[in-house]
N, C-alpha and C positions, 0 to 999 in steps of 0.2 A: 698181441701176445700178452698172455696173462702171467703174472708172477705166481710162483708156487707158494701156497699158504702152508707154513710149518704146522706140525701137530702141536697141541697145547703143551706137551712136555718139552718139545724142541724150542718153542717160543720162550718158555721159562729159562731154558739153558742159554738162549741168546741174550735174554734180559740180564741174567746173572753174569754172563761173560762181559757184557757191556758195562755193567755196574762195577765189576772188578777192575776192568781196564781204566775206568774213570777214577776209581779210588787210588790206583797205582800212580796215575798221572798227577793227581793232586798231591799225593805223598811226595813224589819227586820234585814237584814245584816247591813244596814247603821245605824240603831238605836242601834245595838250592837257594831259596829266597832268604831264609833266616841267617845262614852263615854269610851270604852275600851282603845282607844288611849290616851284620856285625862288622864285617871287613870294611864296608864303606864308612861306617861310623868311626872306626879306628883310623882310617886313612885321612879323613877330613882334618882332624887336629894336627896330624903329622904334616900334611901339606901346608896348613896355615903356619906352622912353626918353621918349616923350611923356607917358605915364601917370606915370612916375617924376618927371618935371619938375614936373607938377602937384602930386604928393604932397609933394615937397620944398618947393615954394613955399608950401604951406599948413602946413608943419611936421608933416606926418603920417608922414614917412619921412625917413631920413638919406640923404646921397649914397652912403654905403657900402652901405646896404640896396638902393638902386636899382641900384647897380653890380653887386651880387651877383646880383640877379634878371636883370639884363641879360646877365651872363656865363653864367648857367644857360640862358637862352633861346638864346644863340648855341651853347652846348655841346650842346643837344638836337638840333640840326640833323643832325649826323653820324650818330648812332644811328638816327634816324628814316629818313634817306636810305638807310642800309645795310639797314634792315629791308625797305624797299620793294624793293630790288634782290635781297635774299635770297629774298623771296617770288617774284619773277620767275624767279630761278634754280631755285627748287624746283619751279615749274610746268614749266619746260623739262626738269628731271630726271624729273619724274613722267611727262611725255609720252614721253621716251626709254625709261623703264622699261616703259611700256605697250607700246611697239613691240617691245621685247625679249621680253616675256611673250607678245605676240601671235604671234611667230614660232613658239613652242611650240604654239599653238592651231591652226595651219594643218594641215589634214588631210594624211595621207601621200599622196603622189602616185605611189607605185610599189608593186608587189608584190615583197616581199623574198624572196630565196632564199639558200641556203647554197652554191650552186655557185660556187666561186671559180675564175677563169681559171687554167689551168695554165701558159700561156706568158707572154710579156711583149710589150709594145707595145699600141697602140690602133688599132682599125680602125673607122672611122665610115663608114656607107653611107647615102646619101640623107637626110641630116639636115635636117629642117625645124623651125623654131621660130617661134611667134607669141606675142607678149605679149597681143595681142587677137585674137579669132577672125577669120580672114579677112585678117589683115595680117601675112603672114610676114616675118620679119626674115632668117632663113636659108632659102635655096632649094636644097635637094638637094645638100648638101655631102658629097663623098666624100673620105676621107683614110685613109692607111695609114702610121702612125708606128711605126718600129722602135726598139728600144732604142738609146740614145745619139744619136738624131737630134734636131735642134732645129727647132722650127717658129716662124717669125716671121709674125705676123698683122698686116698693114699695110693701112691704108686711112684715108680721111677720117673724121672724127668722126661717129659715129652709124650706121655701115654694118654693125655686128654683130660687131666683134672680141671684145668682152667677152662677148657672148651665146655665140659659138662656144667661147670659153675656158670658159664655165660649163657648156656641154653636153658637152665632151670628158671631163672627170673625172666627169661626170654629177651635178654639184651641182644642175643644173637638168634636169628631165625634158623632153626634146625632144618636139615635137608628133608627128613622124613619123620613121621611119628607125631604125637600130640603131647602138649603140656597143658594140663587143665587145672583150674582152681578147685577147691573142695566142693563147690556147688556145681561143677561141670562146665563152667565157662572157659572157652579156649583162650589161654593167656597170650598166645601168639597174636591174636587179633586186638589186644589192648594197646593203647598208646604207651610209649615207653615211660612216660611220667606217672603212670597209674600205680 
């Protein structure tokens, strides 16, 4: 028996729903953990004080000894609290590092060449780009930039300014179309460091 394979849009919905549930779960854990820690940090000195009062009343400890234990209980709060937040920060750092390492694991999206454009300027013809198949963000952009010209990309948020900016120096490989240098060399085939 084979499992049904969801459509690409349906898989995105499943992933989004899973992410949302995980975020809600971690939020509920944080909203329970932090007040619980505050309560436990407040209860510890109170328990020491009650226990110390009983010990002093039965001549099993002195007021100085109980005061010392009470001050230690209060002093332990800060390092424990710091440790919890250091653990949280280390998890965030580990996630960030995994993302950085993950960038290096992405397969190359272009065929590299050593043909360097001889002229200057950028010519873009019929540039199309889609983050998801079938949902183009850029629709047939034509552009001819000459040296010393400036290009202002203006529009409401989310209409593709950053996407076009990423396709022009070819840091993002566009779906269709060509981006060439002034001498006709295809910029898509150049190494990113060029």
